[in-house]
VOPAGU-2260 file (C-alpha; in pm, 1 decimal, decimal comma):
REM VOPAGU-2260
SITE   aa  ch    i         X         Y         Z
SITE  MET   A    0    1524,4   -3269,8     273,1
SITE  THR   A    1    1612,7   -2904,7     195,8
SITE  PRO   A    2    1336,2   -2744,2     -19,5
SITE  THR   A    3    1440,0   -2682,4    -380,0
SITE  PRO   A    4    1392,0   -2342,9    -548,7
SITE  ARG   A    5    1102,6   -2491,5    -744,9
SITE  GLN   A    6     929,7   -2603,1    -424,8
SITE  ILE   A    7     982,2   -2264,0    -266,1
SITE  TRP   A    8     836,0   -2092,2    -574,7
SITE  THR   A    9     537,2   -2330,1    -575,8
SITE  ARG   A   10     461,6   -2250,5    -211,5
SITE  THR   A   11     503,0   -1873,7    -233,6
SITE  ARG   A   12     378,5   -1785,6    -580,9
SITE  GLY   A   13      19,8   -1730,5    -461,5
SITE  ILE   A   14     130,0   -1480,5    -194,9
SITE  ALA   A   15     370,4   -1311,9    -436,1
SITE  LEU   A   16      95,9   -1276,7    -698,3
SITE  ALA   A   17    -142,0   -1125,5    -440,7
SITE  LEU   A   18     121,8    -874,0    -330,9
SITE  VAL   A   19     195,4    -776,5    -690,8
SITE  LEU   A   20    -174,7    -726,3    -765,5
SITE  LEU   A   21    -215,3    -520,9    -445,2
SITE  LEU   A   22      83,8    -302,8    -540,4
SITE  VAL   A   23     -35,8    -250,9    -897,6
SITE  THR   A   24    -388,1    -166,8    -777,9
SITE  GLY   A   25    -257,4      85,3    -526,1
SITE  VAL   A   26     -36,7     254,6    -785,9
SITE  ALA   A   27    -322,7     266,5   -1035,4
SITE  ILE   A   28    -565,9     416,9    -782,1
SITE  ALA   A   29    -306,3     673,2    -672,4
SITE  ALA   A   30    -234,9     768,1   -1033,4
SITE  ILE   A   31    -604,8     805,7   -1116,6
SITE  ARG   A   32    -688,6    1007,6    -806,2
SITE  SER   A   33    -377,2    1223,1    -820,8
SITE  GLY   A   34    -537,7    1440,3   -1086,9
SITE  GLU   A   35    -883,2    1473,0    -933,0
SITE  LYS   A   36    -818,4    1793,0    -736,1
SITE  HIS   A   37    -481,8    1904,7    -860,4
SITE  GLY   A   38    -402,7    2264,6    -769,0
SITE  THR   A   39    -716,4    2321,7    -560,7
SITE  LEU   A   40    -775,9    2696,9    -509,1
SITE  ASP   A   41    -438,0    2771,9    -669,6
SITE  PRO   A   42    -454,3    3095,4    -875,0
SITE  ARG   A   43    -187,6    2949,2   -1104,2
SITE  SER   A   44    -389,5    2634,3   -1185,8
SITE  ALA   A   45    -617,8    2610,5   -1488,6
SITE  ASP   A   46    -774,0    2282,9   -1370,9
SITE  GLN   A   47   -1140,9    2273,5   -1280,0
SITE  TYR   A   48   -1059,3    2306,5    -908,7
SITE  GLY   A   49    -803,5    2580,1    -962,5
SITE  SER   A   50    -860,6    2956,6    -943,9
SITE  ARG   A   51    -662,8    3093,7   -1237,4
SITE  ALA   A   52    -974,3    3245,0   -1394,5
SITE  VAL   A   53   -1031,9    3469,1   -1091,8
SITE  ALA   A   54    -667,6    3581,5   -1097,0
SITE  GLU   A   55    -689,9    3664,2   -1470,7
SITE  LEU   A   56   -1007,3    3869,7   -1422,1
SITE  LEU   A   57    -847,4    4056,1   -1132,1
SITE  ALA   A   58    -542,5    4126,8   -1344,9
SITE  ASP   A   59    -765,7    4275,3   -1617,0
SITE  ARG   A   60    -896,9    4518,0   -1353,2
SITE  GLY   A   61    -549,5    4619,7   -1236,6
SITE  VAL   A   62    -535,7    4397,9    -927,6
SITE  ASP   A   63    -219,9    4189,0    -901,0
SITE  THR   A   64    -216,8    3847,7    -732,4
SITE  ARG   A   65      79,5    3704,0    -544,8
SITE  VAL   A   66      98,1    3349,8    -398,7
SITE  VAL   A   67     261,2    3285,4     -59,5
SITE  THR   A   68     292,3    2954,8     123,7
SITE  THR   A   69     421,4    3044,8     471,1
SITE  THR   A   70     275,3    3228,0     764,0
SITE  ALA   A   71     570,9    3462,0     781,7
SITE  GLU   A   72     518,8    3570,9     418,6
SITE  ALA   A   73     145,8    3619,0     473,5
SITE  ARG   A   74     198,0    3831,1     785,7
SITE  ALA   A   75     464,3    4041,5     616,3
SITE  ALA   A   76     239,4    4109,1     313,3
SITE  THR   A   77     -65,3    4237,9     505,8
SITE  ASP   A   78    -132,9    4610,9     487,4
SITE  ARG   A   79    -418,3    4853,6     406,3
SITE  ASP   A   80    -372,8    4806,4      28,9
SITE  THR   A   81    -384,1    4425,8      39,5
SITE  THR   A   82    -652,5    4160,8      42,6
SITE  LEU   A   83    -522,4    3846,1     214,1
SITE  LEU   A   84    -702,6    3531,3      99,6
SITE  VAL   A   85    -646,8    3226,3     322,7
SITE  ALA   A   86    -729,9    2930,7      97,2
SITE  VAL   A   87    -743,2    2647,1     354,9
SITE  PRO   A   88    -756,2    2793,0     706,5
SITE  ASP   A   89    -797,5    2449,8     866,9
SITE  LEU   A   90    -439,5    2355,3     768,2
SITE  LEU   A   91    -301,3    2622,8    1001,4
SITE  THR   A   92    -201,3    2528,3    1351,7
SITE  PRO   A   93    -363,7    2715,2    1644,0
SITE  HIS   A   94     -48,0    2918,9    1695,9
SITE  GLN   A   95     -34,4    3015,3    1327,7
SITE  GLN   A   96    -403,3    3115,7    1336,1
SITE  GLU   A   97    -353,1    3337,7    1641,1
SITE  GLN   A   98     -46,6    3506,0    1485,3
SITE  LEU   A   99    -227,9    3566,0    1158,6
SITE  GLN   A  100    -541,2    3706,2    1325,5
SITE  THR   A  101    -337,2    3948,6    1535,7
SITE  GLU   A  102    -151,5    4076,0    1230,1
SITE  THR   A  103    -455,3    4111,7    1003,8
SITE  ASP   A  104    -671,1    4278,9    1268,0
SITE  LEU   A  105    -432,0    4575,8    1277,4
SITE  SER   A  106    -332,9    4587,0     912,3
SITE  GLY   A  107    -627,4    4789,7     781,1
SITE  GLY   A  108    -669,5    4554,2     483,9
SITE  ARG   A  109    -917,0    4282,3     404,4
SITE  THR   A  110    -887,3    3918,6     506,2
SITE  LEU   A  111   -1092,6    3656,2     319,4
SITE  LEU   A  112   -1124,9    3319,6     495,4
SITE  VAL   A  113   -1234,6    3043,9     256,6
SITE  ALA   A  114   -1460,1    2780,2     418,7
SITE  PRO   A  115   -1308,3    2775,2     769,6
SITE  SER   A  116   -1456,8    2508,3     995,1
SITE  ALA   A  117   -1507,0    2515,9    1368,7
SITE  ALA   A  118   -1140,8    2422,0    1416,0
SITE  SER   A  119   -1016,5    2755,1    1277,0
SITE  VAL   A  120   -1296,0    3015,3    1244,9
SITE  GLU   A  121   -1311,0    3097,7    1618,4
SITE  ARG   A  122    -945,6    3196,0    1624,2
SITE  LEU   A  123    -923,5    3368,3    1285,4
SITE  ALA   A  124   -1257,0    3551,8    1330,5
SITE  PRO   A  125   -1328,9    3597,4    1704,9
SITE  GLY   A  126   -1696,8    3607,8    1781,2
SITE  VAL   A  127   -1789,5    3364,9    1500,4
SITE  THR   A  128   -1876,6    2998,8    1544,6
SITE  ALA   A  129   -1936,5    2733,9    1281,5
SITE  ASP   A  130   -2257,1    2530,1    1265,0
SITE  PRO   A  131   -2171,1    2156,8    1250,4
SITE  THR   A  132   -2452,2    2101,5     998,0
SITE  PRO   A  133   -2358,8    2220,7     646,2
SITE  SER   A  134   -2595,6    2400,1     414,9
SITE  VAL   A  135   -2829,4    2179,1     212,8
SITE  ASP   A  136   -2850,1    2415,2     -86,7
SITE  SER   A  137   -2535,9    2533,4    -262,3
SITE  THR   A  138   -2696,2    2829,3    -449,6
SITE  LEU   A  139   -2836,1    3092,4    -214,7
SITE  ALA   A  140   -2982,3    3441,5    -234,7
SITE  PRO   A  141   -2797,1    3729,0     -62,7
SITE  ASP   A  142   -3084,6    3860,2     159,2
SITE  CYS   A  143   -2859,7    4126,9     316,9
SITE  THR   A  144   -2751,4    4488,6     282,6
SITE  LEU   A  145   -2391,4    4421,4     175,0
SITE  PRO   A  146   -2352,4    4605,0    -158,5
SITE  ALA   A  147   -2125,9    4342,1    -311,0
SITE  ALA   A  148   -2374,5    4066,1    -235,2
SITE  ARG   A  149   -2674,6    4265,6    -359,1
SITE  ARG   A  150   -2503,5    4340,8    -690,3
SITE  ALA   A  151   -2391,5    3979,3    -737,6
SITE  GLY   A  152   -2729,1    3825,2    -657,8
SITE  THR   A  153   -2754,9    3449,7    -608,5
SITE  ALA   A  154   -2421,0    3270,5    -573,9
SITE  ASP   A  155   -2277,0    2931,0    -477,4
SITE  THR   A  156   -2190,2    3015,4    -119,9
SITE  GLY   A  157   -2367,2    2718,4      37,7
SITE  GLY   A  158   -2131,1    2515,3     256,7
SITE  HIS   A  159   -2033,4    2594,3     612,2
SITE  ARG   A  160   -2290,4    2791,2     808,2
SITE  TYR   A  161   -2194,4    3036,1    1081,1
SITE  ALA   A  162   -2330,3    3224,9    1380,0
SITE  THR   A  163   -2193,4    3540,2    1536,3
SITE  THR   A  164   -2238,5    3737,0    1855,8
SITE  ARG   A  165   -2097,9    4058,3    1708,8
SITE  GLY   A  166   -2354,3    4330,0    1654,8
SITE  ASP   A  167   -2149,5    4503,5    1385,6
SITE  ALA   A  168   -2130,1    4194,1    1162,5
SITE  THR   A  169   -2304,2    4183,3     823,5
SITE  THR   A  170   -2454,5    3841,6     748,3
SITE  CYS   A  171   -2544,4    3727,4     397,4
SITE  TYR   A  172   -2663,1    3427,0     200,6
SITE  PRO   A  173   -2854,7    3258,1     483,5
SITE  SER   A  174   -2939,9    2889,1     478,5
SITE  ASP   A  175   -3209,2    2785,2     727,9
SITE  GLY   A  176   -3148,1    3105,3     917,3
SITE  SER   A  177   -2768,3    3075,1     941,9
SITE  PRO   A  178   -2549,2    3288,9     713,4
SITE  THR   A  179   -2285,4    3143,0     485,9
SITE  LEU   A  180   -2103,2    3474,4     433,8
SITE  LEU   A  181   -2012,1    3728,5     702,6
SITE  ARG   A  182   -1829,5    4060,2     695,0
SITE  LEU   A  183   -1668,4    4163,8    1023,1
SITE  PRO   A  184   -1526,5    4518,1    1050,9
SITE  ALA   A  185   -1188,8    4549,7    1215,3
SITE  ALA   A  186   -1162,2    4705,5    1560,5
SITE  THR   A  187    -957,7    4993,4    1420,2
SITE  GLY   A  188    -915,6    5140,3    1071,7
SITE  ASN   A  189   -1101,2    5045,6     754,3
SITE  GLY   A  190   -1001,6    4680,8     750,8
SITE  ASP   A  191   -1242,3    4391,2     768,7
SITE  THR   A  192   -1260,7    4010,6     768,1
SITE  VAL   A  193   -1488,4    3819,6     530,6
SITE  VAL   A  194   -1583,8    3461,0     615,3
SITE  LEU   A  195   -1695,2    3261,6     309,4
SITE  GLY   A  196   -1869,1    2930,5     367,2
SITE  SER   A  197   -1776,0    2766,4      38,5
SITE  PRO   A  198   -1485,6    2792,4    -210,6
SITE  ASP   A  199   -1713,4    2733,3    -512,4
SITE  ILE   A  200   -1727,4    3096,0    -627,1
SITE  LEU   A  201   -1347,3    3088,5    -674,0
SITE  LEU   A  202   -1323,0    2767,4    -878,2
SITE  ASN   A  203   -1262,6    2776,5   -1251,9
SITE  ASP   A  204   -1554,5    2550,0   -1343,0
SITE  ARG   A  205   -1806,3    2737,3   -1123,3
SITE  LEU   A  206   -1699,3    3094,8   -1186,3
SITE  ASP   A  207   -1939,4    3153,7   -1476,0
SITE  GLU   A  208   -2245,8    3028,9   -1286,7
SITE  HIS   A  209   -2499,8    3259,4   -1118,2
SITE  GLY   A  210   -2333,2    3565,4    -959,3
SITE  ASN   A  211   -2012,8    3380,7    -859,2
SITE  ALA   A  212   -1775,8    3589,4   -1071,4
SITE  SER   A  213   -1927,7    3916,5    -959,0
SITE  LEU   A  214   -1914,1    3824,6    -591,3
SITE  ALA   A  215   -1555,9    3692,4    -616,2
SITE  LEU   A  216   -1428,3    4002,5    -797,1
SITE  GLN   A  217   -1598,5    4239,4    -554,9
SITE  LEU   A  218   -1467,9    4058,0    -249,4
SITE  LEU   A  219   -1112,6    4041,6    -384,5
SITE  GLY   A  220   -1098,2    4362,8    -584,2
SITE  THR   A  221   -1138,9    4625,1    -313,1
SITE  ARG   A  222    -758,9    4664,8    -277,5
SITE  PRO   A  223    -492,7    4688,3    -549,4
SITE  HIS   A  224    -306,5    4380,3    -424,8
SITE  VAL   A  225    -421,0    4026,6    -346,2
SITE  VAL   A  226    -198,4    3795,0    -143,0
SITE  TRP   A  227    -315,8    3441,1    -200,6
SITE  TYR   A  228    -208,6    3231,9      97,1
SITE  LEU   A  229    -188,7    2857,9      27,4
SITE  PRO   A  230     -97,5    2700,2     363,8
SITE  SER   A  231     172,9    2436,4     330,5
SITE  LEU   A  232     255,9    2148,8     561,7
SITE  SER   A  233     625,2    2217,2     490,0
SITE  ASP   A  234     597,2    2561,2     656,5
SITE  GLU   A  235     856,5    2578,5     935,4
SITE  ALA   A  236     604,4    2743,8    1167,0
SITE  ALA   A  237     355,0    2458,2    1115,6
SITE  SER   A  238     624,3    2193,8    1164,7
SITE  ALA   A  239     748,4    2351,8    1485,2
SITE  ASP   A  240     397,5    2391,1    1626,7
SITE  ALA   A  241     308,9    2033,4    1537,9
SITE  GLN   A  242     620,2    1899,4    1710,9
SITE  ASN   A  243     565,3    2108,3    2022,1
SITE  ASP   A  244     187,8    2082,8    2064,1
SITE  ARG   A  245      83,4    1744,8    1920,2
SITE  SER   A  246     167,1    1400,8    2052,3
SITE  PHE   A  247     161,7    1071,2    1865,1
SITE  PHE   A  248    -193,1     998,3    1979,4
SITE  ASP   A  249    -310,8    1339,8    1856,1
SITE  LEU   A  250    -205,4    1235,8    1505,9
SITE  ILE   A  251    -417,2     918,3    1512,6
SITE  PRO   A  252    -772,2     976,6    1383,2
SITE  SER   A  253   -1048,2     886,1    1625,4
SITE  GLY   A  254   -1183,2     634,1    1377,9
SITE  TRP   A  255    -874,5     418,9    1422,4
SITE  LEU   A  256    -943,3     386,0    1794,5
SITE  TRP   A  257   -1295,6     258,8    1730,8
SITE  GLY   A  258   -1164,5      29,9    1456,2
SITE  THR   A  259    -904,1    -115,9    1692,5
SITE  LEU   A  260   -1171,7    -174,3    1955,2
SITE  GLN   A  261   -1390,1    -355,3    1703,0
SITE  LEU   A  262   -1096,2    -574,5    1593,4
SITE  PHE   A  263   -1021,3    -657,9    1956,2
SITE  ILE   A  264   -1383,7    -763,1    2019,2
SITE  ALA   A  265   -1386,1    -969,8    1699,2
SITE  ALA   A  266   -1060,2   -1141,2    1796,9
SITE  ALA   A  267   -1199,3   -1218,4    2145,7
SITE  LEU   A  268   -1518,2   -1367,3    1998,8
SITE  ALA   A  269   -1315,5   -1572,4    1752,3
SITE  ALA   A  270   -1097,0   -1702,9    2037,3
SITE  LEU   A  271   -1405,1   -1801,9    2239,0
SITE  TRP   A  272   -1556,2   -1971,7    1934,6
SITE  ARG   A  273   -1243,2   -2171,3    1858,9
SITE  ALA   A  274   -1173,0   -2256,6    2223,4
SITE  ARG   A  275   -1511,9   -2394,0    2324,4
SITE  ARG   A  276   -1529,9   -2769,8    2373,0
SITE  LEU   A  277   -1764,4   -2959,1    2145,1
SITE  GLY   A  278   -1774,5   -3267,1    2371,0
SITE  PRO   A  279   -1553,0   -3558,1    2479,8
SITE  LEU   A  280   -1293,0   -3691,4    2239,6
SITE  VAL   A  281   -1404,4   -3996,8    2038,0
SITE  PRO   A  282   -1135,5   -4247,1    1929,3
SITE  GLU   A  283   -1149,4   -4343,7    1567,2
SITE  ARG   A  284    -964,5   -4607,5    1375,1
SITE  LEU   A  285    -738,4   -4481,3    1100,7
SITE  PRO   A  286    -867,1   -4560,4     749,3
SITE  VAL   A  287    -520,2   -4683,1     649,2
SITE  ALA   A  288    -223,5   -4829,9     830,4
SITE  ILE   A  289      73,5   -4595,3     858,3
SITE  ARG   A  290     414,8   -4752,7     894,2
SITE  ALA   A  291     614,5   -4656,6    1198,6
SITE  SER   A  292     911,1   -4559,8     981,7
SITE  GLU   A  293     698,5   -4300,4     797,4
SITE  THR   A  294     583,8   -4152,2    1127,0
SITE  VAL   A  295     939,9   -4133,4    1256,7
SITE  GLU   A  296    1063,0   -3981,0     932,5
SITE  GLY   A  297     781,4   -3724,3     928,0
SITE  ARG   A  298     850,1   -3620,9    1288,5
SITE  ALA   A  299    1222,1   -3600,1    1211,6
SITE  ARG   A  300    1151,5   -3365,4     922,5
SITE  LEU   A  301     939,8   -3144,5    1146,5
SITE  TYR   A  302    1216,2   -3131,8    1405,5
SITE  ARG   A  303    1469,9   -3038,9    1140,1
SITE  LYS   A  304    1246,9   -2775,2     982,9
SITE  ALA   A  305    1196,6   -2616,7    1326,9
SITE  ASN   A  306    1568,5   -2655,4    1406,7
SITE  ALA   A  307    1455,6   -2829,0    1729,6
SITE  ARG   A  308    1767,4   -3028,5    1814,2
SITE  ASP   A  309    1690,6   -2996,5    2184,9
SITE  ARG   A  310    1349,9   -3161,9    2146,9
SITE  ALA   A  311    1488,7   -3435,6    1924,3
SITE  ALA   A  312    1771,8   -3507,4    2169,6
SITE  THR   A  313    1529,0   -3514,6    2461,1
SITE  ALA   A  314    1304,4   -3760,7    2276,7
SITE  LEU   A  315    1600,5   -3990,3    2197,6
SITE  ARG   A  316    1728,4   -3988,0    2555,5
SITE  ILE   A  317    1383,2   -4049,3    2707,4
SITE  SER   A  318    1329,2   -4344,0    2470,4
SITE  THR   A  319    1668,2   -4491,9    2558,6
SITE  ARG   A  320    1615,5   -4457,1    2934,0
SITE  THR   A  321    1265,9   -4604,1    2908,7
SITE  THR   A  322    1400,0   -4902,8    2712,9
SITE  LEU   A  323    1698,8   -4965,9    2945,7
SITE  ALA   A  324    1511,6   -4924,5    3276,0
SITE  PRO   A  325    1359,2   -5278,4    3288,5
SITE  LEU   A  326    1688,5   -5431,4    3166,3
SITE  ILE   A  327    1888,0   -5290,6    3460,4
SITE  GLY   A  328    1619,9   -5343,3    3722,4
SITE  VAL   A  329    1500,9   -4984,8    3761,9
SITE  PRO   A  330    1126,2   -4909,3    3795,2
SITE  PRO   A  331     982,8   -4706,3    3504,6
SITE  SER   A  332     899,5   -4424,4    3744,2
SITE  GLN   A  333    1269,9   -4391,0    3832,6
SITE  ALA   A  334    1400,3   -4414,1    3475,9
SITE  HIS   A  335    1438,6   -4037,4    3445,7
SITE  THR   A  336    1605,0   -3976,3    3784,4
SITE  PRO   A  337    1985,0   -3959,5    3745,9
SITE  GLU   A  338    2052,2   -4053,7    4111,3
SITE  THR   A  339    1874,8   -4390,0    4071,3
SITE  PHE   A  340    1918,5   -4466,9    3703,3
SITE  LEU   A  341    2291,1   -4399,5    3649,6
SITE  PRO   A  342    2431,6   -4617,1    3940,4
SITE  ALA   A  343    2216,4   -4909,9    3827,1
SITE  LEU   A  344    2333,6   -4865,8    3467,8
SITE  ALA   A  345    2698,4   -4841,3    3571,8
SITE  ARG   A  346    2672,1   -5171,1    3765,1
SITE  GLN   A  347    2527,0   -5336,9    3457,1
SITE  LEU   A  348    2815,0   -5235,0    3232,5
SITE  PRO   A  349    3141,9   -5417,0    3281,7
SITE  THR   A  350    3363,6   -5125,2    3177,4
SITE  PRO   A  351    3179,2   -4793,5    3120,2
SITE  GLY   A  352    3384,2   -4614,9    2858,5
SITE  GLN   A  353    3200,5   -4284,2    2844,4
SITE  ASP   A  354    3033,4   -4021,8    3061,6
SITE  LEU   A  355    2690,4   -4173,1    3112,7
SITE  HIS   A  356    2545,8   -3857,5    3276,9
SITE  THR   A  357    2643,2   -3641,8    2979,1
SITE  LEU   A  358    2513,5   -3900,9    2734,1
SITE  LEU   A  359    2173,4   -3958,4    2899,3
SITE  PHE   A  360    2109,2   -3629,1    3082,4
SITE  GLY   A  361    2349,5   -3381,1    2923,5
SITE  PRO   A  362    2288,4   -3057,0    2732,2
SITE  PRO   A  363    2130,5   -3062,6    2387,9
SITE  PRO   A  364    2361,9   -3087,4    2084,1
SITE  THR   A  365    2436,3   -2765,8    1898,3
SITE  THR   A  366    2475,6   -2909,9    1546,4
SITE  ASP   A  367    2311,3   -3175,5    1332,0
SITE  ALA   A  368    2634,2   -3375,9    1332,8
SITE  ALA   A  369    2638,9   -3376,4    1715,4
SITE  LEU   A  370    2273,2   -3490,7    1717,0
SITE  ILE   A  371    2354,6   -3783,6    1486,3
SITE  ALA   A  372    2653,6   -3875,1    1701,5
SITE  LEU   A  373    2429,6   -3870,8    2009,8
SITE  ALA   A  374    2184,0   -4109,2    1841,7
SITE  ASP   A  375    2469,5   -4343,9    1750,2
SITE  HIS   A  376    2607,3   -4343,6    2104,9
SITE  LEU   A  377    2260,8   -4413,6    2249,1
SITE  ASP   A  378    2213,1   -4708,1    2010,5
SITE  ALA   A  379    2556,9   -4844,6    2101,6
SITE  LEU   A  380    2475,8   -4812,1    2473,9
SITE  GLU   A  381    2148,2   -4998,6    2429,0
SITE  ARG   A  382    2321,9   -5282,1    2239,1
SITE  GLU   A  383    2591,6   -5309,2    2505,3
SITE  VAL   A  384    2336,7   -5335,1    2784,3
SITE  ARG   A  385    2140,0   -5601,0    2600,3
SITE  HIS   A  386    2449,6   -5811,4    2534,5
SITE  SER   A  387    2567,4   -5781,4    2894,7
């Protein structure tokens, strides 16, 4: 009755094949998509989404570029002769953003924020808010008095749109009345902060279009040094802030909550659909006659597969008590009451040679051998009662 390896393989090969196909598909998709945006905004990357071309052009003009990946390095590198470019401001935690803004505001250098959203621009550039609606057009005209923008002309700055309450801010490249580039003078010194709505002017494959190269070089070439800050999730400051400030539920996207709610509603509807009664039960004759031995054997296999020795033992004992009850003069309703059934059975047997209570009402057997022995003892008891 134990399944053979061939039977196990036959039953599970469909699931195994589906799992293998799922694994292969996942690996293939990951391999294909891994190279789509490799080295995004990395001045060392020559891919289409990298920024090596900008770094090379800056080097030709005597401006050196250095890459940093931690907040501590970025803060230490800021001074009046440095332009700090923050490639992905949204990756910074609120505490990192506040620390960086405090340091850059007093450094006297330039800070260039690349496409910050509402989650980061208000901390890194106080007085600036992000419009939730992005720009429709990617190529925009400067329409401002900023010399760098006027010399560059049209450029691919369309992306995030901003609004500011600062009267000393210079706004450029408007889209539907909202600028996509802002220059904010520092409170003290000659430093400033530039908010750029799109990273397109820094990408290798977009640098030679419109006035992108001119605008990028003018924004980054005002100081002899460029510190290119690529925020990293492995930064100790980011890890510490995430552990202190974010709970498990903060890490779950809001879409998962709505998805879980939809699954719950679908499960409830499915339960109602499956549970509703279609009407009274209608008896129907079986199309073929099934032998009792096949039914018993099938149920026995189910019991063994489920390791249900307790249920099998209970069924055997109930059947024996039900069969013996009329033979010893006990009503069927009292056949399962030890106080009535056992004394009547003991009087029927001339010499009881075993513990009748343990045999008929005892605990379930713990092994298959004990279950077989119980069945043998119950058969022997029934034969003895019949003969007496």
